[in-house]
C-alpha positions in Angstrom: -20.7 7.8 12.5 -17.7 10.0 13.2 -16.2 10.6 9.8 -13.0 12.3 11.1 -11.5 8.9 12.1 -11.1 5.8 10.1 -10.3 2.5 11.9 -8.9 -0.5 10.0 -11.8 -2.5 11.4 -15.0 -0.8 10.0 -18.6 -1.2 11.2 -19.4 -4.8 12.2 -21.6 -7.0 10.2 -24.3 -9.2 11.7 -23.1 -12.8 11.6 -23.9 -16.3 13.1 -21.6 -17.0 16.0 -19.9 -19.9 17.9 -18.3 -19.6 21.3 -14.5 -19.8 21.6 -12.4 -19.2 24.7 -8.8 -18.1 24.6 -6.1 -16.8 26.9 -4.1 -13.6 26.2 -1.7 -11.3 28.1 -3.2 -8.6 30.3 -1.6 -6.0 28.1 -3.4 -7.3 25.0 -6.7 -7.4 26.9 -6.2 -3.8 27.8 -5.4 -2.8 24.2 -8.5 -4.7 23.0 -10.7 -2.8 25.5 -9.1 0.5 24.4 -9.7 -0.4 20.7 -13.3 -1.4 21.5 -13.9 2.0 23.2 -12.4 3.9 20.2 -14.5 1.7 17.8 -17.7 2.5 19.8 -16.9 6.3 19.7 -16.1 6.2 16.0 -19.1 4.3 14.9 -21.6 5.5 17.6 -22.5 1.9 18.4 -21.5 0.3 21.7 -19.3 -2.8 21.2 -17.0 -4.7 23.6 -13.6 -6.3 22.9 -15.1 -9.8 22.9 -17.3 -8.8 20.0 -14.4 -7.3 18.1 -12.0 -10.2 18.4 -13.5 -12.5 15.7 -13.8 -9.6 13.2 -10.1 -8.6 13.9 -9.0 -12.2 13.3 -11.1 -12.5 10.2 -9.6 -9.3 8.8 -6.1 -10.5 9.6 -6.5 -13.8 7.9 -8.2 -12.2 4.9 -5.0 -10.1 4.3 -2.6 -13.1 4.7 -1.6 -14.0 1.1 0.0 -17.3 2.0 -3.0 -18.4 4.0 -5.3 -17.5 1.1 -3.1 -19.4 -1.3 -3.0 -22.5 0.8 -6.7 -22.3 1.6 -7.6 -22.1 -2.2 -5.8 -25.4 -2.8 -7.8 -27.3 -0.2 
């Protein structure tokens, strides 16, 4: 692992998966691919953008205070 860089999204855990398809702008796809390449270099483990997306969404939702508050009530 390259310790000179720290990405917000750390090494990926092994999890059970479900398939989900979504549409995004070409510019977002390009950025996701760039991020995946940087993640691969940082953690010395090849990963593609499709693998990163669920982890990014999970991290985003985990930091959303309002979502956590509402989720705790249900």
